[in-house]
All heavy atoms as an XYZ file, in Angstrom:
1001
protein
N      68.220    113.463    151.200
C      67.986    113.983    149.857
C      68.265    115.481    149.846
O      67.968    116.172    150.798
C      66.556    113.702    149.430
N      68.777    115.952    148.754
C      69.071    117.372    148.603
C      67.781    118.146    148.381
O      66.827    117.625    147.818
C      70.011    117.583    147.424
N      67.733    119.375    148.846
C      66.556    120.212    148.617
C      66.987    121.589    148.163
O      68.090    122.040    148.435
C      65.701    120.365    149.899
O      66.484    120.987    150.905
C      65.172    119.030    150.380
N      66.085    122.227    147.448
C      66.272    123.618    147.075
C      65.171    124.386    147.783
O      64.064    123.875    147.963
C      66.162    123.775    145.555
C      67.276    123.044    144.818
S      67.068    123.023    143.020
C      66.949    124.743    142.625
N      65.435    125.592    148.199
C      64.460    126.385    148.931
C      63.133    126.437    148.169
O      63.103    126.778    146.998
C      64.996    127.812    149.150
O      66.257    127.720    149.808
C      64.026    128.633    149.984
N      62.058    126.030    148.856
C      60.729    126.106    148.261
C      60.425    125.020    147.245
O      59.462    125.135    146.514
N      61.225    123.992    147.161
C      60.957    122.947    146.179
C      60.937    121.573    146.848
O      61.360    121.409    147.981
C      62.020    122.971    145.073
O      63.271    122.612    145.605
N      60.443    120.611    146.113
C      60.401    119.230    146.610
C      61.825    118.681    146.687
O      62.712    119.120    145.953
C      59.554    118.384    145.677
N      62.042    117.706    147.563
C      63.373    117.093    147.654
C      63.775    116.458    146.326
O      62.949    115.901    145.614
C      63.207    116.016    148.724
C      61.966    116.354    149.452
C      61.106    117.136    148.519
N      65.043    116.572    146.011
C      65.589    115.915    144.829
C      66.025    114.510    145.230
O      66.516    114.297    146.334
C      66.803    116.682    144.301
C      66.569    118.126    143.882
C      67.894    118.786    143.527
C      65.624    118.187    142.707
N      65.839    113.566    144.344
C      66.303    112.212    144.622
C      67.276    111.799    143.529
O      67.228    112.307    142.409
C      65.138    111.209    144.686
O      64.462    111.212    143.428
C      64.168    111.569    145.799
N      68.140    110.884    143.862
C      69.168    110.432    142.937
C      69.217    108.917    142.927
O      69.021    108.281    143.960
C      70.546    110.957    143.367
C      70.625    112.456    143.466
C      70.399    113.104    144.671
C      70.916    113.210    142.348
C      70.468    114.477    144.763
C      70.987    114.592    142.427
C      70.762    115.217    143.635
O      70.829    116.574    143.716
N      69.487    108.347    141.775
C      69.764    106.925    141.682
C      71.265    106.740    141.768
O      72.036    107.533    141.219
C      69.268    106.355    140.350
C      67.754    106.251    140.305
O      67.152    106.014    141.360
O      67.186    106.399    139.214
N      71.674    105.696    142.455
C      73.100    105.405    142.575
C      73.548    104.569    141.389
O      72.828    103.687    140.922
C      73.373    104.657    143.881
N      74.736    104.864    140.906
C      75.285    104.109    139.787
C      76.798    104.139    139.813
O      77.409    104.873    140.593
N      77.389    103.314    138.959
C      78.847    103.232    138.879
C      79.282    103.154    137.425
O      78.490    102.831    136.545
C      79.394    101.991    139.631
C      78.809    100.702    139.059
C      79.141    102.098    141.109
C      79.453     99.431    139.596
N      80.545    103.474    137.206
C      81.177    103.164    135.929
C      82.356    102.253    136.241
O      83.020    102.426    137.268
C      81.598    104.423    135.164
C      82.704    105.192    135.847
O      82.411    105.936    136.809
O      83.866    105.035    135.432
N      82.564    101.265    135.389
C      83.599    100.272    135.644
C      84.443    100.039    134.401
O      84.003    100.261    133.278
C      83.000     98.929    136.122
C      82.233     99.109    137.425
C      82.110     98.303    135.061
N      85.658     99.590    134.652
C      86.577     99.202    133.581
C      87.511     98.140    134.142
O      87.389     97.726    135.301
C      87.384    100.414    133.109
O      88.347    100.782    134.086
N      88.472     97.743    133.334
C      89.429     96.724    133.773
C      90.194     97.175    135.015
O      90.649     96.358    135.800
C      90.389     96.359    132.649
C      91.342     97.467    132.263
C      92.270     97.009    131.133
N      93.165     98.057    130.747
C      94.334     98.308    131.328
N      94.741     97.570    132.332
N      95.085     99.290    130.917
N      90.276     98.461    135.221
C      91.008     98.994    136.372
C      90.341     98.637    137.707
O      90.979     98.712    138.748
C      91.163    100.515    136.256
C      91.931    100.931    135.049
N      93.277    100.689    134.898
C      91.532    101.544    133.911
C      93.678    101.152    133.728
N      92.643    101.666    133.109
N      89.071     98.251    137.665
C      88.360     97.888    138.887
C      88.561     96.428    139.294
O      88.074     96.015    140.342
C      86.858     98.167    138.737
C      86.589     99.631    138.506
O      86.254    100.031    137.402
N      86.770    100.447    139.520
N      89.234     95.666    138.467
C      89.465     94.259    138.789
C      88.196     93.442    138.701
O      87.287     93.753    137.938
N      88.122     92.396    139.511
C      86.950     91.516    139.518
C      85.830     92.188    140.311
O      86.019     92.582    141.458
C      87.294     90.140    140.134
C      86.051     89.267    140.233
C      88.385     89.453    139.322
N      84.678     92.294    139.693
C      83.534     92.955    140.319
C      82.518     91.896    140.744
O      82.159     91.024    139.958
C      82.900     93.958    139.347
C      83.921     95.049    139.026
C      81.620     94.558    139.931
C      83.550     95.954    137.902
N      82.081     91.992    141.956
C      81.054     91.083    142.469
C      79.687     91.701    142.176
O      79.105     92.406    143.007
C      81.270     90.825    143.951
C      82.571     90.100    144.217
C      82.772     89.778    145.675
O      81.870     89.911    146.495
N      83.970     89.337    146.001
N      79.188     91.433    140.984
C      77.983     92.092    140.497
C      76.762     91.812    141.353
O      75.875     92.659    141.474
C      77.742     91.731    139.031
C      78.698     92.443    138.143
C      79.807     91.925    137.522
C      78.668     93.830    137.811
N      80.455     92.907    136.817
C      79.774     94.085    136.974
C      77.819     94.884    138.129
C      80.045     95.347    136.454
C      78.080     96.140    137.618
C      79.183     96.371    136.785
N      76.675     90.636    141.950
C      75.549     90.346    142.837
C      75.484     91.315    143.997
O      74.416     91.818    144.356
N      76.631     91.615    144.590
C      76.686     92.585    145.695
C      76.437     93.998    145.189
O      75.722     94.779    145.821
C      78.037     92.503    146.394
C      78.245     91.176    147.128
C      79.592     91.088    147.747
N      79.674     92.012    148.879
C      80.774     92.258    149.550
N      81.910     91.672    149.208
N      80.769     93.103    150.565
N      77.039     94.323    144.057
C      76.891     95.661    143.486
C      75.425     95.958    143.181
O      74.926     97.050    143.455
C      77.754     95.810    142.212
C      77.402     97.072    141.442
C      79.232     95.797    142.561
N      74.718     94.960    142.649
C      73.326     95.185    142.230
C      72.390     95.478    143.407
O      71.288     95.966    143.207
C      72.805     93.989    141.443
O      72.656     92.860    142.275
N      72.840     95.207    144.618
C      72.009     95.513    145.791
C      72.106     96.982    146.200
O      71.288     97.457    146.995
C      72.404     94.612    146.960
C      72.020     93.153    146.715
C      72.095     92.314    147.977
N      73.452     92.100    148.472
C      74.212     91.054    148.163
N      73.775     90.130    147.332
N      75.424     90.937    148.675
N      73.112     97.710    145.673
C      73.302     99.099    146.107
C      73.278    100.126    144.975
O      73.285    101.323    145.246
C      74.608     99.261    146.934
C      74.515     98.490    148.226
C      75.826     98.840    146.136
N      73.270     99.678    143.734
C      73.200    100.625    142.614
C      72.064    100.238    141.672
O      71.665     99.078    141.604
C      74.527    100.725    141.811
C      75.676    101.151    142.695
C      74.844     99.446    141.075
N      71.553    101.230    140.963
C      70.487    101.000    139.999
C      70.989    100.982    138.563
O      70.290    100.530    137.675
C      69.405    102.085    140.121
C      68.590    101.999    141.400
C      69.362    102.496    142.612
O      70.026    103.524    142.577
N      69.296    101.742    143.700
N      72.196    101.507    138.338
C      72.716    101.510    136.970
C      74.225    101.360    136.963
O      74.900    101.633    137.959
C      72.300    102.776    136.209
C      72.953    104.046    136.676
C      74.150    104.470    136.121
C      72.363    104.835    137.650
C      74.746    105.653    136.536
C      72.939    106.018    138.065
C      74.142    106.422    137.514
N      74.713    100.925    135.805
C      76.162    100.817    135.607
C      76.489    101.171    134.168
O      75.737    100.851    133.243
C      76.655     99.409    135.918
N      77.622    101.831    134.014
C      78.223    102.047    132.705
C      79.502    101.223    132.675
O      80.319    101.295    133.599
C      78.553    103.530    132.475
C      77.410    104.286    131.855
C      76.569    105.056    132.638
C      77.177    104.206    130.489
C      75.509    105.746    132.067
C      76.123    104.895    129.916
C      75.302    105.657    130.700
O      74.258    106.328    130.131
N      79.658    100.438    131.615
C      80.807     99.552    131.462
C      81.662    100.087    130.319
O      81.150    100.323    129.215
C      80.346     98.111    131.160
C      81.543     97.196    130.971
C      79.442     97.593    132.276
N      82.968    100.274    130.598
C      83.845    100.755    129.519
C      84.007     99.655    128.486
O      84.363     98.521    128.804
C      85.210    101.168    130.055
C      86.071    101.775    128.924
C      87.362    102.312    129.413
N      88.291    101.234    129.706
C      89.563    101.419    130.027
N      90.045    102.645    130.105
N      90.336    100.392    130.279
N      83.744    100.023    127.243
C      83.868     99.083    126.135
C      85.174     99.283    125.371
O      85.853     98.314    125.040
C      82.686     99.236    125.177
N      85.511    100.545    125.095
C      86.618    100.820    124.183
C      87.413    102.043    124.593
O      86.982    102.854    125.410
C      86.081    101.051    122.757
O      85.078    102.073    122.805
C      85.482     99.781    122.164
N      88.596    102.149    123.955
C      89.479    103.300    124.108
C      90.070    103.595    122.739
O      90.504    102.669    122.042
C      90.641    103.002    125.056
C      90.259    102.470    126.435
S      89.902    100.706    126.460
C      91.489     99.981    126.173
N      90.073    104.864    122.361
C      90.720    105.254    121.109
C      90.097    104.590    119.892
O      88.916    104.232    119.885
N      90.915    104.406    118.848
C      90.404    103.864    117.582
C      90.493    102.345    117.501
O      89.845    101.738    116.642
C      91.167    104.462    116.385
O      92.567    104.245    116.571
C      90.893    105.959    116.242
N      91.276    101.719    118.376
C      91.421    100.260    118.288
C      91.335     99.546    119.633
O      91.223     98.318    119.660
C      92.762     99.865    117.634
O      93.825    100.403    118.414
C      92.852    100.373    116.199
N      91.403    100.264    120.739
C      91.448     99.620    122.047
C      90.109     99.073    122.491
O      89.057     99.640    122.230
N      90.170     97.928    123.159
C      88.983     97.313    123.752
C      89.318     96.984    125.200
O      90.375     96.432    125.489
C      88.620     96.039    122.995
C      87.427     95.344    123.601
C      87.040     94.109    122.852
N      85.902     93.504    123.524
C      85.093     92.640    122.981
N      85.292     92.260    121.743
N      84.102     92.141    123.666
N      88.416     97.319    126.113
C      88.620     96.984    127.518
C      88.514     95.468    127.654
O      87.493     94.881    127.319
C      87.557     97.679    128.383
C      87.859     97.576    129.858
O      87.978     96.436    130.361
O      87.966     98.619    130.513
N      89.580     94.832    128.135
C      89.589     93.370    128.177
C      88.625     92.778    129.200
O      88.399     91.570    129.221
C      91.002     92.823    128.369
C      91.670     93.270    129.652
O      91.089     94.046    130.424
O      92.807     92.833    129.893
N      88.004     93.596    130.029
C      86.997     93.124    130.983
C      85.576     93.499    130.551
O      84.616     93.250    131.276
C      87.257     93.702    132.389
C      88.567     93.266    132.992
C      88.540     91.796    133.337
C      89.812     91.405    134.046
N      89.980     89.983    134.142
N      85.449     94.088    129.378
C      84.128     94.531    128.931
C      83.113     93.389    128.902
O      82.038     93.483    129.493
C      84.219     95.203    127.555
C      82.870     95.510    126.952
C      82.045     96.467    127.513
C      82.410     94.807    125.838
C      80.798     96.747    126.972
C      81.161     95.080    125.301
C      80.364     96.042    125.871
O      79.133     96.311    125.345
N      83.415     92.307    128.228
C      82.480     91.194    128.107
C      82.104     90.606    129.454
O      80.924     90.358    129.737
N      83.092     90.391    130.310
C      82.848     89.834    131.643
C      81.965     90.779    132.455
O      81.006     90.344    133.101
C      84.185     89.569    132.369
C      83.980     89.256    133.837
C      84.952     88.457    131.677
N      82.290     92.061    132.433
C      81.506     93.028    133.205
C      80.092     93.196    132.652
O      79.127     93.290    133.411
C      82.220     94.377    133.269
C      83.380     94.349    134.231
O      83.358     93.613    135.215
N      84.399     95.134    133.955
N      79.965     93.229    131.343
C      78.652     93.381    130.714
C      77.752     92.201    131.079
O      76.617     92.383    131.520
C      78.816     93.503    129.200
C      77.576     93.930    128.496
C      76.684     93.128    127.845
C      77.086     95.266    128.346
N      75.672     93.881    127.302
C      75.895     95.193    127.593
C      77.553     96.512    128.778
C      75.157     96.328    127.266
C      76.812     97.627    128.442
C      75.622     97.529    127.693
N      78.272     90.993    130.896
C      77.486     89.796    131.217
C      77.187     89.715    132.712
O      76.083     89.328    133.118
C      78.210     88.541    130.740
C      78.213     88.391    129.222
C      78.801     87.063    128.772
N      80.169     86.854    129.211
C      81.256     87.297    128.584
N      81.120     87.995    127.466
N      82.461     87.041    129.047
N      78.157     90.090    133.544
C      77.952     90.062    134.992
C      76.878     91.022    135.442
O      76.030     90.678    136.283
N      76.881     92.225    134.895
C      75.862     93.223    135.257
C      74.481     92.759    134.805
O      73.500     92.890    135.546
C      76.209     94.572    134.639
N      74.398     92.203    133.614
C      73.122     91.680    133.112
C      72.618     90.536    134.000
O      71.462     90.506    134.380
C      73.282     91.169    131.685
C      73.251     92.242    130.652
C      72.144     91.913    129.654
N      72.212     92.801    128.524
C      71.451     93.882    128.420
N      70.615     94.212    129.354
N      71.546     94.639    127.352
N      73.507     89.592    134.302
C      73.125     88.425    135.106
C      72.668     88.833    136.509
O      71.797     88.184    137.095
C      74.285     87.443    135.193
N      73.248     89.915    137.034
C      72.878     90.399    138.370
C      71.547     91.147    138.357
O      71.022     91.493    139.413
C      73.980     91.290    138.938
N      71.021     91.399    137.173
C      69.718     92.047    137.065
C      69.709     93.549    137.257
O      68.679     94.111    137.633
N      70.837     94.211    136.981
C      70.825     95.677    137.072
C      69.757     96.229    136.135
O      69.713     95.862    134.966
C      72.182     96.259    136.690
C      73.217     96.299    137.791
C      74.547     96.773    137.254
C      72.778     97.188    138.913
N      68.894     97.118    136.633
C      67.811     97.600    135.787
C      68.259     98.490    134.625
O      67.592     98.552    133.604
C      66.901     98.369    136.739
C      67.675     98.594    137.982
C      68.790     97.593    138.011
N      69.392     99.178    134.789
C      69.864    100.082    133.744
C      71.345     99.827    133.485
O      72.155     99.819    134.418
C      69.634    101.548    134.135
C      68.190    101.851    134.389
C      67.709    101.977    135.673
C      67.305    101.979    133.329
C      66.372    102.233    135.920
C      65.965    102.233    133.559
C      65.498    102.357    134.850
N      71.671     99.646    132.204
C      73.035     99.300    131.819
C      73.397    100.025    130.533
O      72.592    100.077    129.601
C      73.141     97.783    131.625
C      74.493     97.204    131.258
C      75.532     97.484    132.350
C      74.370     95.695    131.031
N      74.596    100.586    130.503
C      75.077    101.267    129.310
C      76.574    101.083    129.156
O      77.268    100.651    130.076
N      77.069    101.424    127.978
C      78.491    101.300    127.669
C      79.098    102.686    127.476
O      78.405    103.629    127.086
C      78.688    100.467    126.410
N      80.410    102.766    127.756
C      81.097    104.036    127.503
C      82.413    103.811    126.799
O      82.965    102.718    126.797
C      81.248    104.863    128.776
C      82.355    104.486    129.737
C      83.616    105.084    129.643
C      82.136    103.582    130.770
C      84.613    104.780    130.547
C      83.131    103.283    131.685
C      84.370    103.873    131.565
O      85.368    103.580    132.462
N      82.869    104.879    126.172
C      84.110    104.892    125.404
C      85.065    105.897    126.037
O      84.663    107.014    126.359
C      83.813    105.300    123.958
C      85.044    105.535    123.141
N      85.758    104.504    122.576
C      85.699    106.667    122.809
C      86.797    105.003    121.915
N      86.776    106.319    122.056
N      86.315    105.483    126.212
C      87.347    106.395    126.713
C      87.959    107.093    125.503
O      88.642    106.480    124.681
C      88.414    105.620    127.490
C      89.449    106.520    128.118
C      89.243    107.077    129.371
C      90.630    106.828    127.448
C      90.179    107.909    129.948
C      91.579    107.663    128.018
C      91.348    108.199    129.261
O      92.283    109.035    129.821
N      87.672    108.374    125.388
C      88.099    109.165    124.234
C      89.579    109.526    124.342
O      90.034    109.969    125.396
C      87.264    110.446    124.166
C      87.423    111.192    122.881
C      86.678    110.845    121.776
C      88.314    112.238    122.781
C      86.816    111.528    120.576
C      88.461    112.936    121.596
C      87.709    112.579    120.491
N      90.310    109.329    123.259
C      91.731    109.674    123.216
C      91.896    110.866    122.275
O      91.652    110.765    121.063
C      92.589    108.479    122.743
C      94.058    108.884    122.643
C      92.419    107.297    123.690
N      92.285    112.001    122.850
C      92.465    113.223    122.063
C      93.541    113.002    121.004
O      94.504    112.266    121.209
C      92.856    114.380    122.968
N      93.356    113.633    119.862
C      94.332    113.538    118.787
C      94.053    112.400    117.821
O      94.665    112.333    116.760
N      93.143    111.513    118.171
C      92.740    110.444    117.258
C      91.386    110.813    116.657
O      90.574    111.466    117.309
C      92.636    109.101    117.993
C      93.932    108.546    118.557
C      93.666    107.240    119.311
C      94.954    108.320    117.457
N      91.133    110.392    115.429
C      89.881    110.787    114.769
C      88.644    110.336    115.536
O      88.533    109.172    115.934
C      89.946    110.081    113.414
C      91.373    109.684    113.229
C      91.970    109.542    114.594
N      87.721    111.271    115.729
C      86.485    110.965    116.440
C      85.675    109.889    115.745
O      85.113    108.996    116.397
N      85.602    109.937    114.433
C      84.814    108.940    113.709
C      85.411    107.541    113.858
O      84.683    106.561    114.048
C      84.697    109.305    112.232
C      83.759    108.380    111.493
C      83.491    108.816    110.061
O      83.945    109.903    109.653
O      82.804    108.057    109.360
N      86.729    107.446    113.829
C      87.383    106.150    114.026
C      87.121    105.601    115.425
O      86.946    104.390    115.615
N      87.086    106.489    116.407
C      86.800    106.064    117.772
C      85.350    105.597    117.884
O      85.056    104.585    118.545
C      87.101    107.195    118.752
C      88.592    107.521    118.789
C      88.959    108.434    119.917
O      88.680    108.122    121.069
N      89.590    109.561    119.596
N      84.444    106.316    117.237
C      83.038    105.909    117.253
C      82.862    104.553    116.581
O      82.108    103.700    117.065
C      82.183    106.963    116.561
N      83.549    104.333    115.475
C      83.454    103.045    114.785
C      83.956    101.911    115.671
O      83.352    100.839    115.718
C      84.234    103.075    113.468
C      83.555    103.933    112.422
O      82.348    104.159    112.472
N      84.328    104.420    111.479
N      85.051    102.129    116.371
C      85.578    101.123    117.286
C      84.530    100.783    118.341
O      84.242     99.611    118.608
C      86.866    101.634    117.946
C      87.484    100.643    118.905
O      87.394     99.431    118.735
N      88.124    101.164    119.932
N      83.941    101.796    118.929
C      82.925    101.625    119.969
C      81.739    100.818    119.447
O      81.322     99.821    120.048
C      82.480    103.017    120.440
C      81.446    103.019    121.521
C      81.748    102.583    122.800
C      80.173    103.505    121.276
C      80.793    102.622    123.818
C      79.216    103.554    122.280
C      79.535    103.105    123.554
N      81.203    101.212    118.304
C      80.024    100.530    117.755
C      80.342     99.098    117.342
O      79.502     98.204    117.505
C      79.456    101.323    116.586
C      78.851    102.669    116.982
C      78.496    103.474    115.746
C      77.643    102.475    117.878
N      81.532     98.855    116.825
C      81.918     97.492    116.441
C      81.975     96.577    117.650
O      81.563     95.421    117.587
C      83.254     97.484    115.707
C      83.144     98.059    114.318
O      82.079     98.068    113.711
N      84.253     98.563    113.800
N      82.488     97.076    118.756
C      82.574     96.253    119.973
C      81.189     96.015    120.565
O      80.880     94.915    121.003
C      83.535     96.890    120.998
C      83.422     96.229    122.361
C      84.974     96.792    120.488
N      80.331     97.036    120.555
C      78.989     96.870    121.109
C      78.156     95.868    120.328
O      77.341     95.158    120.910
C      78.234     98.198    121.143
C      78.702     99.264    122.091
C      77.718    100.421    122.087
C      78.895     98.743    123.486
N      78.338     95.829    119.024
C      77.462     94.984    118.222
C      76.031     95.474    118.379
O      75.765     96.658    118.411
N      75.103     94.574    118.548
C      73.703     94.964    118.666
C      73.236     95.191    120.095
O      72.131     95.647    120.319
N      74.060     94.850    121.079
C      73.640     94.973    122.478
C      74.264     96.213    123.098
O      75.430     96.218    123.473
C      74.047     93.732    123.269
C      73.502     93.743    124.689
O      72.703     94.640    125.034
O      73.886     92.844    125.455
N      73.479     97.273    123.194
C      73.998     98.532    123.738
C      73.349     98.898    125.059
O      73.545     99.994    125.561
C      73.840     99.666    122.724
C      72.442     99.779    122.203
N      71.438    100.360    122.915
C      71.896     99.349    121.047
C      70.310    100.307    122.212
N      70.572     99.682    121.082
N      72.574     97.984    125.639
C      71.937     98.273    126.916
C      70.758     99.202    126.754
O      70.270     99.423    125.649
N      70.307     99.758    127.869
C      69.146    100.641    127.835
C      69.461    102.062    128.316
O      68.563    102.830    128.597
C      67.983    100.044    128.633
C      68.354     99.696    130.056
O      69.460     99.992    130.514
N      67.450     99.064    130.775
N      70.746    102.380    128.390
C      71.175    103.748    128.668
C      71.888    104.284    127.432
O      72.498    103.519    126.683
C      72.139    103.785    129.865
C      71.534    103.442    131.226
C      72.629    103.377    132.287
C      70.475    104.463    131.618
N      71.842    105.583    127.213
C      72.527    106.137    126.045
C      74.046    105.962    126.156
O      74.589    105.908    127.260
C      72.144    107.619    126.056
C      71.655    107.895    127.427
C      71.178    106.603    128.015
N      74.735    105.858    125.011
C      76.191    105.740    125.050
C      76.820    106.995    125.632
O      76.274    108.092    125.505
C      76.584    105.558    123.590
C      75.456    106.123    122.815
C      74.217    105.927    123.658
N      77.958    106.800    126.292
C      78.652    107.905    126.950
C      80.109    107.903    126.507
O      80.697    106.853    126.267
C      78.552    107.757    128.490
C      79.428    108.753    129.210
C      77.109    107.908    128.935
N      80.669    109.099    126.407
C      82.093    109.234    126.111
C      82.767    109.865    127.326
O      82.253    110.811    127.917
C      82.336    110.053    124.823
C      81.802    111.461    124.933
C      83.799    110.062    124.446
N      83.887    109.301    127.715
C      84.681    109.782    128.851
C      85.864    110.559    128.279
O      86.738    109.974    127.635
C      85.156    108.581    129.670
C      86.004    108.959    130.871
O      86.180    110.157    131.154
O      86.520    108.031    131.527
N      85.872    111.861    128.486
C      86.942    112.716    127.967
C      87.770    113.212    129.141
O      87.286    113.985    129.964
C      86.369    113.917    127.183
C      87.491    114.795    126.657
C      85.474    113.446    126.056
N      88.987    112.734    129.236
C      89.906    113.150    130.291
C      91.273    113.414    129.668
O      91.738    112.609    128.876
C      90.088    112.036    131.326
C      88.832    111.624    132.041
C      89.090    110.473    132.997
O      90.191    110.420    133.583
O      88.207    109.628    133.129
N      91.909    114.515    130.035
C      93.268    114.728    129.531
C      94.229    113.739    130.187
O      94.105    113.419    131.358
C      93.586    116.170    129.929
C      92.632    116.498    131.015
C      91.437    115.607    130.850
N      95.131    113.214    129.388
C      96.157    112.340    129.942
C      97.271    113.199    130.521
O      97.326    114.401    130.289
C      96.703    111.416    128.849
C      95.621    110.445    128.359
C      96.146    109.490    127.350
N      96.388    110.181    126.088
C      96.724    109.581    124.965
N      96.866    108.292    124.930
N      96.922    110.257    123.865
N      98.139    112.591    131.290
C      99.236    113.323    131.952
C      99.974    114.209    130.947
O     100.411    113.737    129.905
C     100.195    112.340    132.601
N     100.057    115.490    131.260
C     100.790    116.430    130.429
C     100.045    116.897    129.199
O     100.537    117.725    128.450
N      98.849    116.383    128.962
C      98.096    116.737    127.767
C      97.255    117.985    128.035
O      96.628    118.098    129.086
C      97.186    115.563    127.394
C      96.363    115.789    126.149
C      95.531    114.561    125.834
O      94.621    114.236    126.620
O      95.811    113.934    124.820
N      97.261    118.879    127.092
C      96.424    120.075    127.189
C      95.481    120.050    126.003
O      95.902    120.009    124.859
C      97.267    121.364    127.178
C      98.187    121.382    128.403
C      96.358    122.591    127.151
C      99.181    122.511    128.406
N      94.208    120.032    126.295
C      93.189    120.002    125.252
C      92.253    121.173    125.495
O      91.559    121.226    126.511
C      92.428    118.676    125.317
C      91.392    118.404    124.240
C      92.040    118.379    122.851
C      90.696    117.080    124.503
N      92.269    122.130    124.585
C      91.436    123.320    124.763
C      89.960    122.934    124.712
O      89.594    121.916    124.100
C      91.731    124.331    123.657
O      91.201    123.867    122.426
N      89.101    123.741    125.319
C      87.669    123.457    125.237
C      87.165    123.372    123.795
O      86.332    122.534    123.478
C      87.031    124.627    125.983
C      88.085    125.058    126.956
C      89.399    124.848    126.223
N      87.694    124.225    122.905
C      87.258    124.191    121.504
C      87.670    122.880    120.841
O      86.886    122.256    120.114
C      87.842    125.370    120.742
N      88.897    122.428    121.093
C      89.359    121.165    120.506
C      88.581    119.989    121.082
O      88.183    119.082    120.367
C      90.850    120.980    120.751
N      88.340    120.006    122.379
C      87.567    118.935    123.026
C      86.175    118.858    122.419
O      85.670    117.787    122.110
C      87.487    119.186    124.526
C      86.807    118.075    125.280
C      86.757    118.323    126.773
N      88.045    118.679    127.324
C      88.261    119.731    128.101
N      87.281    120.538    128.420
N      89.459    119.987    128.562
N      85.559    120.011    122.236
C      84.216    120.055    121.663
C      84.209    119.512    120.236
O      83.330    118.732    119.865
C      83.698    121.486    121.685
O      82.425    121.550    121.112
N      85.179    119.896    119.432
C      85.247    119.427    118.048
C      85.404    117.910    117.987
O      84.731    117.229    117.213
C      86.402    120.104    117.314
N      86.294    117.360    118.817
C      86.505    115.907    118.827
C      85.257    115.175    119.297
O      84.816    114.206    118.689
C      87.674    115.534    119.738
C      89.020    115.789    119.146
C      89.947    116.545    119.847
C      89.384    115.289    117.913
C      91.210    116.781    119.324
C      90.633    115.514    117.371
C      91.551    116.270    118.079
N      84.676    115.617    120.398
C      83.554    114.878    120.961
C      82.291    115.021    120.116
O      81.513    114.081    120.021
C      83.265    115.289    122.420
O      83.082    116.691    122.497
C      84.389    114.858    123.332
N      82.096    116.160    119.469
C      80.939    116.298    118.575
C      81.051    115.326    117.415
O      80.073    114.677    117.041
C      80.809    117.731    118.065
S      80.200    118.856    119.333
N      82.231    115.205    116.864
C      82.472    114.243    115.777
C      82.217    112.831    116.272
O      81.578    112.020    115.613
C      83.897    114.381    115.255
S      84.274    113.234    113.914
N      82.707    112.511    117.463
C      82.517    111.169    118.027
C      81.039    110.889    118.251
O      80.533    109.825    117.928
C      83.272    111.044    119.359
C      83.164    109.668    119.938
C      84.008    108.634    119.720
C      82.139    109.173    120.797
N      83.564    107.524    120.388
C      82.420    107.828    121.056
C      80.999    109.731    121.369
C      81.621    107.031    121.869
C      80.186    108.936    122.172
C      80.504    107.604    122.409
N      80.326    111.859    118.789
C      78.945    111.634    119.214
C      77.964    111.474    118.062
O      76.953    110.801    118.214
C      78.494    112.770    120.124
N      78.229    112.073    116.921
C      77.284    111.969    115.806
C      77.002    110.518    115.447
O      75.873    110.119    115.252
C      77.817    112.698    114.585
C      77.421    114.137    114.540
C      77.848    114.777    113.232
N      78.616    115.967    113.587
C      79.894    116.147    113.345
N      80.594    115.248    112.729
N      80.481    117.251    113.722
N      78.040    109.727    115.339
C      77.882    108.343    114.867
C      77.149    107.464    115.888
O      76.159    106.838    115.540
C      79.261    107.787    114.523
C      79.226    106.402    114.000
C      79.698    106.338    112.563
N      80.094    104.997    112.211
C      79.240    104.000    112.041
N      77.956    104.194    112.209
N      79.660    102.806    111.711
N      77.577    107.365    117.157
C      76.827    106.534    118.103
C      75.395    107.005    118.323
O      74.486    106.198    118.459
C      77.636    106.619    119.394
C      79.009    106.899    118.932
C      78.832    107.806    117.722
N      75.183    108.296    118.342
C      73.830    108.793    118.592
C      72.903    108.345    117.481
O      71.743    107.975    117.724
C      73.839    110.316    118.677
C      72.486    110.866    119.109
C      72.506    112.359    119.325
N      73.415    112.698    120.405
C      74.123    113.821    120.440
N      74.038    114.692    119.487
N      74.915    114.056    121.442
N      73.382    108.338    116.239
C      72.555    107.911    115.118
C      72.349    106.396    115.117
O      71.300    105.908    114.703
C      73.200    108.348    113.806
N      73.342    105.646    115.593
C      73.279    104.184    115.522
C      72.642    103.537    116.741
O      72.116    102.434    116.649
C      74.691    103.628    115.332
N      72.688    104.197    117.888
C      72.227    103.585    119.135
C      71.065    104.381    119.696
O      71.208    105.538    120.036
C      73.382    103.532    120.170
C      72.883    103.010    121.488
C      74.541    102.710    119.640
N      69.932    103.757    119.771
C      68.743    104.397    120.345
C      68.195    103.503    121.445
O      67.519    102.529    121.165
C      67.663    104.589    119.280
C      68.048    105.523    118.172
C      67.888    106.936    118.616
N      68.215    107.823    117.498
C      68.626    109.035    117.658
N      68.770    109.537    118.850
N      68.903    109.785    116.622
N      68.530    103.804    122.740
C      67.995    102.968    123.823
C      66.477    103.037    123.893
O      65.861    103.930    123.441
C      68.616    103.543    125.083
C      69.650    104.499    124.654
C      69.405    104.833    123.215
């Protein structure tokens, strides 16, 4: 465990984030070494991770104590449209972790901190109001 001078040891829970890029996940094995998982649900304004349902159900069936969904944010697309896509895919089951947005520049893309902040603030307003773990 990590420590800071003069303080108690810090402890961390292990967790993962998964998407279709991870292939088939053996959730029974995973649940023995992690306490939480974030499953990618959506990308952009219309994209849905084609492994979202399988991964969500697998993580639940394996008994992971903490489960949440995340959205892969696509710069240049409206934040509100991306939030709507995310919430539509989640339906009423959003797990017990707060929603997360994954903001990564794509190859060759330059997104200033101010632009990133403007997009993600717009995106976050809608899920935060709709999803309360």
